[in-house]
Backbone as numpy.savetxt, mean C-alpha at the origin, in Angstrom:
# Nx Ny Nz CAx CAy CAz Cx Cy Cz
-13.00 -25.04 -0.05 -12.05 -25.29 1.04 -11.65 -23.97 1.68
-11.66 -23.86 3.01 -11.25 -22.61 3.67 -9.83 -22.22 3.29
-9.54 -20.90 3.37 -8.21 -20.40 2.98 -7.12 -21.06 3.80
-7.35 -21.23 5.12 -6.33 -21.83 5.98 -6.02 -23.25 5.55
-7.06 -24.02 5.15 -6.85 -25.39 4.70 -6.08 -25.43 3.39
-6.43 -24.48 2.48 -5.69 -24.41 1.23 -4.22 -24.11 1.47
-3.94 -23.16 2.38 -2.55 -22.82 2.69 -1.82 -24.00 3.28
-2.47 -24.74 4.18 -1.82 -25.89 4.81 -1.52 -26.96 3.76
-2.50 -27.19 2.85 -2.29 -28.18 1.80 -1.14 -27.78 0.89
-1.08 -26.47 0.55 -0.01 -25.97 -0.29 1.35 -26.15 0.37
1.43 -25.81 1.65 2.70 -25.92 2.37 3.16 -27.37 2.43
2.22 -28.28 2.75 2.57 -29.69 2.84 3.05 -30.22 1.50
2.35 -29.86 0.42 2.73 -30.31 -0.91 4.09 -29.76 -1.31
4.33 -28.47 -1.01 5.62 -27.85 -1.35 6.78 -28.55 -0.65
6.62 -28.81 0.64 7.69 -29.48 1.36 7.88 -30.91 0.87
6.80 -31.62 0.50 6.92 -32.98 0.00 7.70 -32.99 -1.31
7.34 -32.07 -2.23 8.06 -31.99 -3.50 9.52 -31.63 -3.27
9.77 -30.71 -2.37 11.13 -30.30 -2.07 11.95 -31.48 -1.55
11.34 -32.30 -0.70 12.02 -33.47 -0.15 12.37 -34.46 -1.26
11.42 -34.72 -2.17 11.67 -35.66 -3.26 12.78 -35.16 -4.18
12.76 -33.86 -4.45 13.76 -33.30 -5.36 15.15 -33.37 -4.74
15.23 -33.07 -3.46 16.53 -33.14 -2.79 17.07 -34.57 -2.82
16.18 -35.55 -2.60 16.60 -36.95 -2.64 17.10 -37.31 -4.02
16.54 -36.66 -5.05 16.96 -36.94 -6.42 18.17 -36.10 -6.82
18.72 -35.37 -5.86 19.92 -34.56 -6.09 19.66 -33.41 -7.07
18.45 -32.88 -7.06 18.15 -31.74 -7.94 18.30 -30.45 -7.19
19.53 -30.11 -6.82 19.76 -28.96 -5.95 19.20 -27.66 -6.54
19.41 -27.45 -7.84 19.00 -26.18 -8.44 17.48 -26.02 -8.40
16.76 -27.08 -8.81 15.31 -27.00 -8.80 14.79 -26.86 -7.38
15.45 -27.55 -6.45 15.05 -27.45 -5.05 15.16 -26.03 -4.55
16.23 -25.36 -4.94 16.41 -23.97 -4.53 15.32 -23.08 -5.13
14.96 -23.35 -6.39 13.91 -22.56 -7.02 12.59 -22.72 -6.30
12.23 -23.96 -5.96 10.96 -24.20 -5.26 11.00 -23.57 -3.88
12.12 -23.70 -3.19 12.24 -23.09 -1.87 12.08 -21.59 -1.96
12.63 -20.99 -3.03 12.50 -19.55 -3.20 11.07 -19.13 -3.45
10.34 -19.90 -4.28 8.93 -19.61 -4.53 8.11 -19.76 -3.26
8.42 -20.78 -2.48 7.70 -21.01 -1.23 7.94 -19.86 -0.26
9.22 -19.43 -0.16 9.55 -18.33 0.73 8.85 -17.06 0.31
8.77 -16.82 -1.03 8.10 -15.62 -1.52 6.63 -15.64 -1.15
5.98 -16.80 -1.31 4.56 -16.89 -0.98 4.32 -16.67 0.50
5.22 -17.19 1.34 5.04 -17.06 2.77 5.35 -15.65 3.26
6.20 -14.90 2.52 6.67 -13.62 3.02 5.91 -12.42 2.44
4.92 -12.63 1.57 4.28 -11.49 0.94 3.58 -10.61 1.96
2.98 -11.21 2.99 2.34 -10.39 4.03 3.37 -9.51 4.72
4.52 -10.09 5.04 5.58 -9.32 5.70 6.07 -8.19 4.79
6.21 -8.48 3.49 6.68 -7.46 2.55 5.69 -6.31 2.43
4.41 -6.63 2.39 3.40 -5.58 2.28 3.32 -4.77 3.56
3.39 -5.43 4.72 3.39 -4.70 5.98 4.59 -3.75 6.04
5.75 -4.22 5.62 6.94 -3.37 5.61 6.72 -2.17 4.69
6.14 -2.41 3.52 5.90 -1.31 2.58 4.88 -0.31 3.15
3.80 -0.82 3.75 2.79 0.05 4.31 3.32 0.87 5.48
4.32 0.33 6.16 4.88 1.05 7.32 5.97 2.04 6.92
6.42 2.01 5.66 7.51 2.90 5.25 7.11 3.91 4.17
5.97 3.69 3.47 5.67 4.58 2.35 5.51 6.04 2.76
5.09 6.40 4.02 4.98 7.83 4.34 6.32 8.57 4.32
7.43 7.85 4.31 8.73 8.53 4.22 8.82 9.41 2.98
8.01 9.11 1.96 8.07 9.87 0.73 7.50 11.27 0.82
6.71 11.56 1.87 6.09 12.89 1.96 5.99 13.39 3.40
6.62 12.69 4.33 6.53 13.08 5.74 7.89 12.91 6.40
8.07 13.56 7.55 9.28 13.36 8.35 9.09 12.13 9.23
10.20 11.45 9.53 10.11 10.20 10.28 11.07 10.24 11.47
10.53 9.98 12.65 11.36 9.81 13.84 11.41 8.31 14.17
12.59 7.72 13.99 12.75 6.30 14.27 12.83 6.08 15.78
12.14 5.03 16.22 12.11 4.67 17.64 12.42 3.18 17.78
12.86 2.74 18.97 13.14 1.30 19.15 11.93 0.42 18.87
10.74 0.95 19.05 9.50 0.18 18.89 8.80 0.38 17.55
9.29 1.35 16.74 8.62 1.64 15.48 9.05 2.99 14.92
8.10 3.76 14.41 8.41 5.04 13.80 7.24 5.99 13.99
7.53 7.30 14.12 6.50 8.33 14.21 6.65 9.29 13.03
5.64 9.30 12.16 5.63 10.19 11.00 4.96 11.51 11.38
5.50 12.60 10.87 4.93 13.90 11.22 5.20 14.92 10.12
4.17 15.68 9.80 4.27 16.78 8.85 3.32 17.87 9.35
3.88 18.84 10.05 3.04 19.86 10.70 2.33 20.76 9.68
2.76 20.73 8.41 2.10 21.53 7.39 0.77 20.92 6.96
0.57 19.63 7.26 -0.69 18.95 6.91 -1.17 18.19 8.14
-1.56 18.88 9.20 -1.87 18.20 10.47 -3.07 17.26 10.39
-3.97 17.47 9.42 -5.16 16.61 9.33 -4.95 15.42 8.39
-3.75 15.27 7.87 -3.44 14.11 7.02 -3.02 12.94 7.90
-3.82 11.88 7.92 -3.49 10.71 8.74 -2.26 9.99 8.19
-2.13 9.92 6.85 -0.96 9.27 6.27 0.32 9.98 6.68
0.26 11.31 6.80 1.45 12.11 7.11 1.76 12.15 8.59
0.77 11.87 9.43 0.93 12.02 10.88 0.36 10.81 11.62
1.18 9.84 11.86 0.78 8.68 12.66 2.02 7.92 13.11
1.84 7.14 14.15 2.90 6.27 14.64 2.61 4.84 14.20
3.64 4.16 13.74 3.51 2.75 13.38 4.24 1.94 14.45
3.52 1.07 15.13 4.08 0.31 16.25 4.35 -1.13 15.81
5.57 -1.58 16.03 5.93 -2.98 15.78 5.97 -3.79 17.07
6.50 -3.17 18.13 6.69 -3.92 19.37 6.87 -2.91 20.51
7.20 -3.42 21.71 7.48 -2.54 22.83 6.46 -2.67 23.95
6.73 -1.96 25.04 5.82 -1.94 26.18 4.64 -1.02 25.85
3.42 -1.53 25.82 2.28 -0.72 25.37 2.11 0.59 26.13
2.21 0.56 27.45 2.02 1.79 28.23 3.07 2.84 27.89
4.32 2.43 27.84 5.40 3.38 27.56 5.31 3.91 26.13
5.03 3.02 25.18 4.98 3.42 23.78 3.85 4.42 23.54
2.66 4.13 24.03 1.52 5.04 23.82 1.77 6.38 24.49
2.37 6.38 25.68 2.69 7.65 26.35 3.66 8.48 25.52
4.66 7.82 24.94 5.63 8.53 24.10 4.94 9.12 22.87
4.04 8.37 22.27 3.31 8.84 21.09 2.44 10.05 21.44
1.72 9.96 22.54 0.86 11.07 22.95 1.68 12.34 23.18
2.77 12.23 23.90 3.61 13.40 24.20 4.19 14.00 22.92
4.67 13.15 22.02 5.32 13.62 20.80 4.37 14.44 19.94
3.19 13.90 19.66 2.28 14.59 18.75 1.61 15.80 19.40
1.31 15.71 20.66 0.67 16.86 21.31 1.64 18.03 21.44
2.93 17.73 21.59 3.93 18.81 21.59 3.96 19.54 20.26
3.55 18.84 19.17 3.55 19.45 17.84 2.17 19.99 17.45
1.21 19.89 18.36 -0.13 20.37 18.07 -0.89 19.48 17.11
-0.55 18.19 17.08 -1.18 17.22 16.17 -1.86 16.15 17.01
-3.04 15.72 16.58 -3.73 14.64 17.29 -2.93 13.34 17.18
-2.70 12.66 18.29 -1.97 11.38 18.23 -2.76 10.33 17.46
-2.07 9.64 16.55 -2.70 8.59 15.76 -1.75 7.39 15.70
-2.34 6.22 15.59 -1.57 4.98 15.60 -2.06 4.08 14.48
-1.14 3.35 13.86 -1.50 2.29 12.92 -0.79 1.01 13.34
-1.52 -0.10 13.18 -1.00 -1.40 13.59 -1.39 -2.46 12.57
-0.53 -3.45 12.43 -0.84 -4.66 11.66 -0.18 -5.82 12.37
-0.93 -6.89 12.58 -0.39 -8.05 13.29 -1.15 -9.30 12.84
-0.56 -10.49 13.02 -1.22 -11.72 12.58 -2.62 -11.86 13.17
-3.58 -12.22 12.32 -4.97 -12.27 12.74 -5.21 -13.26 13.87
-4.36 -14.28 13.96 -4.55 -15.31 14.99 -4.04 -14.86 16.36
-3.36 -13.73 16.41 -2.78 -13.26 17.67 -3.63 -12.14 18.28
-3.52 -12.00 19.59 -4.15 -10.87 20.27 -3.22 -9.66 20.21
-3.79 -8.49 20.39 -3.01 -7.25 20.29 -2.87 -6.61 21.66
-1.66 -6.56 22.21 -1.48 -5.97 23.55 -1.68 -4.46 23.58
-1.68 -3.81 22.40 -1.80 -2.35 22.37 -3.26 -1.89 22.35
-4.16 -2.73 21.86 -5.55 -2.32 21.71 -6.19 -1.88 23.02
-6.00 -2.67 24.09 -6.61 -2.34 25.39 -6.07 -1.03 25.93
-4.77 -0.81 25.78 -4.16 0.43 26.27 -4.71 1.62 25.50
-4.86 1.49 24.18 -5.41 2.58 23.37 -6.84 2.89 23.79
-7.63 1.86 24.04 -9.00 2.09 24.50 -9.03 2.78 25.86
-8.15 2.37 26.76 -8.09 2.99 28.08 -7.67 4.46 28.00
-6.86 4.79 26.98 -6.43 6.18 26.79 -7.43 6.98 25.93
-8.59 6.38 25.67 -9.69 7.03 24.93 -9.36 7.27 23.46
-8.58 6.39 22.88 -8.39 6.40 21.43 -9.59 5.70 20.80
-10.06 6.24 19.69 -11.08 5.53 18.91 -10.35 4.61 17.93
-10.77 3.36 17.88 -10.10 2.35 17.05 -11.02 1.95 15.91
-10.47 1.98 14.70 -11.25 1.63 13.50 -10.52 0.55 12.72
-11.20 -0.56 12.49 -10.63 -1.63 11.68 -10.47 -1.15 10.25
-9.33 -1.46 9.64 -9.09 -1.07 8.25 -9.80 -2.04 7.33
-10.70 -1.52 6.49 -11.50 -2.37 5.60 -10.87 -2.56 4.23
-9.70 -1.98 4.00 -9.07 -2.11 2.70 -8.71 -3.57 2.43
-8.83 -3.96 1.17 -8.45 -5.30 0.72 -7.20 -5.18 -0.15
-6.32 -6.18 -0.07 -5.05 -6.13 -0.79 -5.09 -7.04 -2.02
-4.44 -6.56 -3.08 -4.45 -7.28 -4.36 -3.03 -7.32 -4.92
-2.64 -8.48 -5.45 -1.37 -8.66 -6.13 -1.62 -8.82 -7.62
-0.70 -8.31 -8.43 -0.84 -8.52 -9.87 -0.25 -9.88 -10.22
-1.11 -10.76 -10.72 -0.69 -12.14 -11.00 -1.14 -12.65 -12.37
-2.16 -12.06 -12.95 -2.73 -12.60 -14.17 -2.63 -11.65 -15.35
-3.05 -12.16 -16.51 -3.05 -11.34 -17.72 -4.21 -10.35 -17.67
-3.99 -9.20 -18.22 -5.02 -8.17 -18.24 -6.09 -8.51 -19.28
-7.34 -8.26 -18.90 -8.47 -8.43 -19.82 -9.03 -7.07 -20.26
-8.29 -6.02 -19.96 -8.77 -4.69 -20.30 -8.64 -4.44 -21.80
-9.73 -3.97 -22.39 -9.72 -3.52 -23.78 -9.55 -2.00 -23.74
-8.28 -1.58 -23.81 -7.95 -0.17 -23.60 -8.32 0.65 -24.84
-9.57 1.03 -24.92 -10.03 1.77 -26.09 -10.06 3.28 -25.86
-10.01 3.71 -24.62 -10.07 5.16 -24.36 -8.88 5.87 -24.98
-9.15 6.95 -25.68 -8.11 7.73 -26.34 -7.45 8.62 -25.29
-6.35 8.13 -24.73 -5.72 8.82 -23.60 -4.21 8.89 -23.84
-3.67 10.08 -23.72 -2.21 10.24 -23.80 -1.62 9.97 -22.41
-0.64 9.06 -22.33 -0.02 8.70 -21.06 1.31 9.42 -20.91
1.47 10.11 -19.78 2.72 10.81 -19.50 3.34 10.27 -18.21
4.66 10.23 -18.18 5.40 9.87 -16.97 6.04 11.14 -16.41
5.76 11.42 -15.12 6.28 12.63 -14.48 7.11 12.24 -13.26
8.12 13.03 -12.96 8.90 12.81 -11.73 8.26 13.53 -10.56
7.66 14.66 -10.82 6.96 15.42 -9.78 5.65 15.93 -10.36
4.64 16.16 -9.53 3.36 16.65 -10.04 3.47 18.08 -10.54
2.84 18.34 -11.67 2.84 19.72 -12.17 1.59 20.45 -11.65
1.47 21.72 -11.99 0.36 22.54 -11.47 -0.99 21.98 -11.90
-1.06 21.44 -13.12 -2.30 20.88 -13.64 -2.77 19.70 -12.76
-1.84 18.83 -12.40 -2.19 17.68 -11.57 -2.56 18.11 -10.15
-1.83 19.06 -9.60 -2.13 19.54 -8.25 -3.52 20.16 -8.19
-3.88 20.92 -9.21 -5.22 21.52 -9.26 -6.29 20.43 -9.33
-6.03 19.37 -10.11 -7.00 18.29 -10.22 -7.21 17.62 -8.86
-6.13 17.39 -8.12 -6.26 16.75 -6.81 -7.02 17.65 -5.84
-6.79 18.95 -5.90 -7.49 19.85 -4.99 -8.98 19.90 -5.28
-9.35 19.94 -6.55 -10.75 20.09 -6.91 -11.52 18.77 -6.91
-10.82 17.65 -7.17 -11.50 16.36 -7.26 -11.32 15.51 -6.01
-10.42 15.89 -5.13 -10.20 15.15 -3.89 -10.34 16.12 -2.72
-9.27 16.83 -2.39 -9.30 17.79 -1.28 -8.01 18.60 -1.31
-8.02 19.69 -0.57 -6.79 20.46 -0.40 -5.73 19.59 0.28
-6.16 18.77 1.23 -5.22 17.86 1.90 -4.55 16.93 0.89
-5.34 16.40 -0.05 -4.77 15.53 -1.08 -3.73 16.24 -1.91
-4.02 17.51 -2.24 -3.04 18.30 -3.00 -1.77 18.51 -2.19
-1.90 18.85 -0.91 -0.74 19.14 -0.09 0.14 17.91 0.12
-0.50 16.75 0.27 0.29 15.51 0.41 1.07 15.26 -0.86
0.42 15.39 -2.02 1.12 15.18 -3.29 2.21 16.21 -3.49
1.95 17.44 -3.06 2.93 18.52 -3.20 4.14 18.26 -2.31
3.93 17.56 -1.19 5.02 17.27 -0.26 5.87 16.09 -0.71
5.42 15.38 -1.73 6.10 14.17 -2.17 7.52 14.47 -2.63
8.49 13.71 -2.09 9.89 13.87 -2.47 10.16 13.10 -3.77
10.86 13.74 -4.69 11.20 13.09 -5.95 12.36 12.11 -5.71
12.13 10.84 -5.98 13.18 9.82 -5.86 13.12 8.91 -7.08
14.18 8.13 -7.24 14.24 7.20 -8.38 13.21 6.09 -8.25
12.70 5.85 -7.04 11.75 4.76 -6.82 10.29 5.20 -6.97
10.06 6.48 -7.18 8.69 7.00 -7.28 8.40 7.38 -8.72
7.30 6.85 -9.24 6.93 7.06 -10.64 5.48 7.55 -10.69
5.28 8.68 -11.32 3.96 9.30 -11.39 3.48 9.25 -12.84
2.29 8.68 -13.06 1.72 8.60 -14.39 0.47 9.46 -14.48
0.30 10.09 -15.61 -0.87 10.94 -15.85 -1.49 10.58 -17.19
-2.82 10.59 -17.24 -3.54 10.41 -18.49 -4.12 11.73 -18.92
-3.90 12.11 -20.16 -4.30 13.44 -20.63 -5.24 13.37 -21.82
-6.16 14.32 -21.87 -7.05 14.53 -23.00 -6.84 15.97 -23.47
-6.44 16.11 -24.74 -6.16 17.44 -25.31 -5.17 18.21 -24.43
-4.17 17.48 -23.90 -3.11 18.10 -23.12 -3.44 18.36 -21.67
-4.68 18.07 -21.24 -5.09 18.32 -19.86 -5.15 17.00 -19.10
-4.57 16.99 -17.88 -4.57 15.78 -17.05 -5.98 15.51 -16.53
-6.46 14.29 -16.78 -7.80 13.91 -16.32 -7.77 12.70 -15.39
-6.63 12.02 -15.28 -6.52 10.86 -14.40 -5.04 10.69 -14.03
-4.79 10.19 -12.82 -3.40 10.05 -12.37 -3.29 8.85 -11.43
-2.07 8.35 -11.31 -1.75 7.28 -10.37 -0.24 7.23 -10.23
0.23 6.58 -9.17 1.67 6.50 -8.95 2.09 5.07 -8.61
3.37 4.81 -8.81 4.02 3.58 -8.40 5.21 3.94 -7.54
5.39 3.23 -6.44 6.59 3.43 -5.62 7.17 2.08 -5.25
8.42 1.87 -5.65 9.10 0.62 -5.33 9.62 0.71 -3.90
9.19 -0.25 -3.07 9.53 -0.27 -1.65 10.12 -1.64 -1.31
11.39 -1.83 -1.66 12.04 -3.11 -1.41 11.61 -4.15 -2.42
10.98 -5.23 -1.93 10.60 -6.35 -2.80 9.26 -6.14 -3.49
8.56 -5.09 -3.15 7.23 -4.85 -3.73 7.11 -3.41 -4.21
6.17 -3.21 -5.13 5.83 -1.86 -5.60 4.39 -1.57 -5.25
4.16 -0.39 -4.72 2.85 0.01 -4.21 2.18 0.98 -5.18
0.92 0.73 -5.50 0.12 1.66 -6.31 -0.54 2.66 -5.37
-0.50 3.95 -5.74 -1.10 4.97 -4.88 -1.50 6.17 -5.75
-2.04 7.19 -5.09 -2.39 8.47 -5.74 -3.32 8.27 -6.93
-4.23 7.29 -6.83 -5.15 7.01 -7.94 -6.32 7.98 -7.87
-6.51 8.75 -8.93 -7.59 9.75 -8.93 -7.97 10.11 -10.36
-9.28 10.20 -10.58 -9.82 10.68 -11.86 -10.48 12.03 -11.61
-10.25 12.96 -12.52 -10.89 14.28 -12.42 -12.41 14.12 -12.31
-13.00 14.88 -11.41 -14.42 14.72 -11.11 -15.30 14.94 -12.34
-14.84 15.72 -13.30 -15.64 16.00 -14.50 -15.46 14.95 -15.59
-14.54 14.01 -15.38 -14.23 13.03 -16.44 -14.39 11.59 -15.94
-15.20 11.38 -14.93 -15.41 10.03 -14.42 -16.45 9.30 -15.27
-16.32 7.97 -15.31 -17.24 7.17 -16.09 -16.92 7.11 -17.57
-15.73 7.56 -17.96 -15.34 7.59 -19.38 -14.34 6.50 -19.76
-13.97 5.67 -18.78 -13.00 4.60 -19.07 -11.56 5.02 -18.91
-11.31 6.23 -18.42 -9.94 6.72 -18.31 -9.15 6.00 -17.21
-9.80 5.70 -16.08 -9.12 4.98 -15.00 -8.73 3.59 -15.46
-9.60 2.94 -16.22 -9.30 1.60 -16.76 -8.09 1.66 -17.69
-8.07 2.65 -18.55 -6.95 2.79 -19.50 -5.65 3.07 -18.76
-5.69 3.94 -17.74 -4.47 4.26 -17.00 -3.99 3.06 -16.19
-4.91 2.27 -15.65 -4.52 1.08 -14.90 -3.74 0.13 -15.80
-4.20 -0.06 -17.02 -3.49 -0.90 -17.98 -2.08 -0.34 -18.23
-2.00 0.97 -18.42 -0.69 1.60 -18.67 0.21 1.46 -17.45
-0.36 1.56 -16.27 0.40 1.45 -15.02 1.05 0.08 -14.92
0.29 -0.97 -15.20 0.82 -2.34 -15.15 1.95 -2.51 -16.17
1.72 -2.05 -17.38 2.74 -2.16 -18.43 4.00 -1.41 -18.04
3.84 -0.22 -17.51 4.99 0.60 -17.08 5.77 -0.12 -15.99
5.05 -0.70 -15.05 5.72 -1.38 -13.93 6.63 -2.49 -14.42
6.14 -3.33 -15.31 6.95 -4.47 -15.76 8.08 -4.03 -16.69
7.92 -2.90 -17.32 8.99 -2.39 -18.19 10.10 -1.71 -17.39
9.74 -1.00 -16.31 10.72 -0.18 -15.61 11.08 -0.67 -14.21
10.26 -1.51 -13.59 10.53 -1.92 -12.20 10.62 -3.44 -12.11
9.49 -4.13 -12.22 9.51 -5.57 -12.39 9.39 -6.44 -11.15
9.29 -5.86 -9.95 9.11 -6.71 -8.76 7.62 -6.99 -8.56
7.22 -7.41 -7.36 5.82 -7.74 -7.10 4.99 -6.47 -6.97
3.93 -6.36 -7.76 3.08 -5.18 -7.79 1.84 -5.43 -6.94
1.53 -4.50 -6.03 0.34 -4.66 -5.21 -0.39 -3.33 -5.04
-1.63 -3.43 -4.62 -2.42 -2.26 -4.29 -3.45 -2.63 -3.23
-4.09 -1.63 -2.67 -5.17 -1.84 -1.72 -6.39 -1.08 -2.22
-7.57 -1.56 -1.91 -8.78 -0.90 -2.39 -9.97 -1.35 -1.56
-11.01 -0.49 -1.51 -12.28 -0.89 -0.91 -13.46 -0.43 -1.76
-13.19 0.29 -2.85 -14.24 0.78 -3.74 -14.60 -0.32 -4.75
-15.85 -0.77 -4.76 -16.22 -1.88 -5.65 -15.95 -1.62 -7.13
-16.18 -0.39 -7.57 -15.94 -0.07 -8.98 -14.46 -0.17 -9.30
-13.62 0.37 -8.42 -12.17 0.29 -8.63 -11.70 -1.16 -8.59
-12.24 -1.95 -7.68 -11.83 -3.35 -7.55 -12.15 -4.12 -8.82
-13.30 -3.86 -9.44 -13.63 -4.53 -10.70 -12.60 -4.21 -11.78
-12.14 -2.96 -11.83 -11.13 -2.58 -12.81 -9.82 -3.30 -12.52
-9.42 -3.35 -11.26 -8.16 -3.99 -10.90 -8.17 -5.49 -11.23
-9.27 -6.15 -10.95 -9.38 -7.57 -11.27 -9.31 -7.77 -12.78
-9.96 -6.89 -13.52 -9.92 -6.95 -14.98 -8.49 -6.76 -15.49
-7.68 -5.98 -14.75 -6.30 -5.72 -15.15 -5.34 -6.84 -14.74
-5.85 -7.87 -14.04 -4.99 -9.00 -13.67 -4.60 -9.06 -12.21
-5.19 -8.20 -11.38 -4.92 -8.26 -9.94 -5.81 -9.32 -9.29
-5.27 -9.99 -8.28 -6.01 -10.98 -7.52 -5.95 -10.63 -6.04
-7.09 -10.76 -5.37 -7.11 -10.47 -3.94 -6.34 -11.53 -3.17
-5.59 -11.10 -2.15 -4.83 -12.03 -1.32 -5.25 -11.86 0.14
-5.32 -12.98 0.82 -5.62 -12.96 2.25 -4.30 -12.95 2.99
-3.96 -11.84 3.62 -2.69 -11.71 4.32 -2.77 -12.25 5.74
-3.94 -12.74 6.14 -4.14 -13.28 7.49 -3.62 -12.30 8.54
-3.94 -11.03 8.32 -3.42 -9.95 9.15 -4.56 -9.02 9.56
-4.55 -8.59 10.82 -5.50 -7.59 11.28 -4.86 -6.20 11.19
-5.56 -5.27 10.58 -5.08 -3.90 10.41 -6.05 -2.95 11.11
-5.53 -1.96 11.80 -6.41 -0.94 12.34 -5.66 0.38 12.49
-6.44 1.44 12.64 -5.89 2.75 12.96 -6.64 3.31 14.16
-5.93 4.04 14.96 -6.51 4.60 16.19 -6.16 6.08 16.29
-7.10 6.86 16.79 -6.88 8.30 16.92 -7.37 8.75 18.31
-6.63 9.65 18.92 -7.01 10.17 20.23 -8.20 11.09 20.08
-9.09 11.04 21.06 -10.28 11.90 21.04 -9.88 13.35 21.27
């Protein structure tokens, strides 16, 4: 059955059950079902909100009536650190404001958008006319919903850090990029940000982070040292990450991925792919 048909059937069944329960004067149970239904319907909105706010942790933010412009002139080639997120507004005026703002800072203007897949996007045509290159986001989203099937046999010491230490920063620079190191180095320490590291003989070989963003927690900064890949360390840390989340945070845990190997690990850890019925893209000025 197509996803849309499944969703329609679920919605119809939920409302039918809710109606029967209310008739039976089961107010408490009715409220519980209504809450579950609302949560299921709002997960796309919660993830969009989280994706539009997570750069606050390592970038400056200029709030606008139509959205927000993130900027960090110390890392001009970081797209996460330097882009505008548009929610609404007049396309011509908004894009002009974005172009002026970033060019004044010597940064290429970039835009990110997310909107219901069934709707057309009034900003796309304007971006094309202004010679922005538009790229559809291929990332897939996953929620943690099931029991983990990971057999965590890798001998890995798990550490919780508030900020990255020199060992972790070096790993990001050598196994990812200098840009990756600078973004992590710019990360602001907050009570909602949790950094986990897996160590062998005291040396960090794998890392990942959790950030609680309202009703959801986002997994990020996932990286294995280039010399220690294929040893099961990412699988072991993913298991630890899930356990840590439910012990210390406890809201809805999600992540995004497009790497098939990583996706297999996440599914093994109890993550399930969700269709947010949303179109995502990023655009950059030529």
